[in-house]
C-alpha positions in Angstrom: -99.5 -130.6 203.3 -101.7 -131.1 199.9 -104.4 -133.4 198.7 -102.9 -136.0 196.1 -105.2 -134.0 193.3 -104.2 -130.5 194.6 -101.5 -128.7 192.6 -98.8 -127.2 195.0 -98.2 -123.7 194.8 -95.6 -122.2 192.6 -92.6 -120.8 194.6 -90.3 -117.9 193.2 -87.6 -117.0 195.1 -85.7 -113.5 195.5 -83.0 -112.8 197.5 -80.3 -110.4 198.1 -77.7 -112.5 199.5 -76.5 -116.1 199.1 -75.9 -117.0 202.8 -74.8 -120.5 203.8 -78.3 -120.5 205.6 -80.0 -119.6 202.6 -78.3 -122.2 200.1 -79.5 -124.8 202.5 -82.7 -123.9 202.7 -83.0 -123.6 199.0 -81.7 -127.4 198.7 -84.4 -128.5 200.9 -87.3 -127.0 199.3 -88.9 -127.1 195.9 -88.7 -123.9 193.8 -89.6 -122.9 190.6 -87.4 -119.9 189.9 -84.9 -118.0 191.7 -83.9 -114.0 191.2 -81.5 -112.1 192.7 -82.2 -108.8 193.9 -82.0 -106.1 192.6 -83.9 -107.8 189.7 -85.3 -106.2 186.8 -89.1 -105.8 187.7 -90.1 -106.6 184.1 -88.4 -110.2 184.0 -89.8 -110.5 187.7 -93.5 -109.6 186.5 -92.8 -112.2 183.7 -92.0 -114.8 185.9 -94.6 -114.4 188.1 -97.0 -114.1 185.3 -96.0 -117.6 183.8 -95.9 -119.4 187.1 -99.3 -118.0 188.3 -101.4 -116.5 185.8 -101.0 -118.7 182.7 -101.7 -122.3 184.0 -101.7 -123.7 180.7 -98.2 -122.2 180.2 -96.4 -123.5 183.4 -92.7 -123.4 183.1 -91.8 -126.2 185.0 -95.0 -128.6 185.0 -93.8 -130.4 188.3 -92.8 -130.3 191.7 -90.0 -133.1 191.8 -87.1 -131.2 192.5 -84.9 -132.9 189.3 -88.0 -131.9 187.2 -88.0 -128.3 187.6 -85.0 -126.0 186.1 -83.6 -125.0 189.0 -83.8 -128.4 190.6 -82.0 -130.0 187.5 -79.2 -127.3 187.8 -79.0 -127.9 192.0 -79.0 -131.7 191.3 -75.8 -131.2 189.1 -74.0 -129.1 192.1 -74.7 -125.7 189.6 -74.1 -123.6 192.6 -77.2 -121.0 192.8 -74.9 -118.3 194.2 -73.1 -118.5 190.9 -74.3 -116.0 188.1 -74.3 -118.6 185.8 -76.7 -120.3 187.6 -79.5 -117.6 186.7 -78.3 -117.6 183.3 -78.7 -121.3 182.7 -81.9 -121.3 184.2 -83.1 -118.5 181.7 -81.6 -119.8 179.0 -83.0 -123.6 179.8 -86.6 -122.2 179.5 -85.7 -120.2 176.6 -84.0 -123.1 174.6 -86.8 -125.6 175.8 -89.6 -123.3 174.1 -87.1 -122.5 171.1 -84.9 -125.7 170.6 -83.4 -124.3 166.8 -82.3 -121.2 168.4 -78.5 -120.7 168.0 -76.4 -120.3 171.4 -74.2 -118.0 170.2 -76.8 -115.6 167.9 -79.8 -116.0 169.9 -79.6 -117.4 173.2 -76.5 -115.8 174.9 -77.5 -112.2 173.5 -80.8 -112.7 174.8 -80.0 -113.6 178.3 -77.4 -110.4 178.1 -80.3 -108.6 177.5 -82.6 -109.7 180.1 -79.6 -109.3 182.7 -77.8 -106.3 180.9 -74.7 -108.3 180.8 -72.6 -109.0 177.2 -73.3 -111.9 175.5 -69.5 -113.1 175.7 -70.0 -112.8 180.0 -72.9 -114.8 179.5 -71.2 -117.5 177.7 -68.2 -117.4 179.9 -70.1 -117.4 183.1 -72.1 -120.5 182.1 -69.2 -122.4 181.1 -67.5 -121.6 184.3 -70.8 -123.0 186.4 -70.9 -125.9 184.4 -67.0 -126.5 185.2 -66.9 -125.6 188.8 -70.1 -128.3 189.0 -68.1 -130.6 186.7 -65.1 -130.7 189.0 -67.2 -131.6 191.9 -69.5 -133.4 190.1 -71.5 -136.9 191.6 -71.1 -138.8 188.3 -74.3 -141.0 189.0 -76.3 -137.9 188.9 -74.7 -136.7 185.7 -75.5 -140.0 184.3 -79.2 -139.1 184.8 -79.2 -136.4 182.3 -76.1 -137.1 180.4 -74.9 -140.1 177.9 -71.8 -142.2 178.8 -68.4 -142.6 176.5 -67.5 -145.9 175.8 -65.3 -146.0 179.2 -68.6 -145.7 181.0 -68.0 -142.1 181.8 -70.0 -138.6 181.1 -67.5 -136.7 179.1 -67.8 -132.9 180.2 -70.6 -131.3 178.5 -70.1 -128.1 176.2 -72.3 -125.0 176.9 -74.7 -126.2 174.0 -74.7 -129.6 174.6 -75.5 -128.8 178.3 -78.6 -126.5 177.4 -79.9 -128.8 174.7 -79.9 -131.9 176.7 -81.7 -130.3 180.1 -84.1 -128.6 177.8 -85.1 -131.9 176.1 -85.2 -133.2 179.6 -88.0 -130.3 180.3 -89.8 -131.1 176.9 -90.0 -134.6 178.0 -91.5 -134.4 181.3 -93.6 -131.6 180.1 -95.2 -134.3 177.6 -95.3 -136.8 179.7 -97.5 -134.6 182.7 -99.6 -133.5 179.8 
């Protein structure tokens, strides 16, 4: 338990296997970042540094599950065992820092470099993750993040709209907490 004025610790989770048990635990706890092993030690060091060493540059600023990158993705039913989850997590944080970045020319290639995959594979896996989540979507939750059309439903967002919208939400939360 933490006192109200105390900052809870930052949590970075690494896992080799995504078992049903691990999924249940991750859905119940508040975590800031999830990485699958084996992971690039440079990227791991960067995440640790961002979470722990540079308190003025916290990635996520808040411990409310829907205000963390991982929490937002999980609340939208993006499966944490899908490759697209990690790509979206990294891409959201990257786009949050540089919202004028081009998805196809900057964001996808950079994610590809970080995870040692081609940019077109990144784009495809993100699209699949969003599509799979959309198919099993809880429309109430999606309306918390995305605007409704004239019929009162949220249209399935493109990769670019999905990333830009959630990155804006992170920016608003960061400004609100500052």
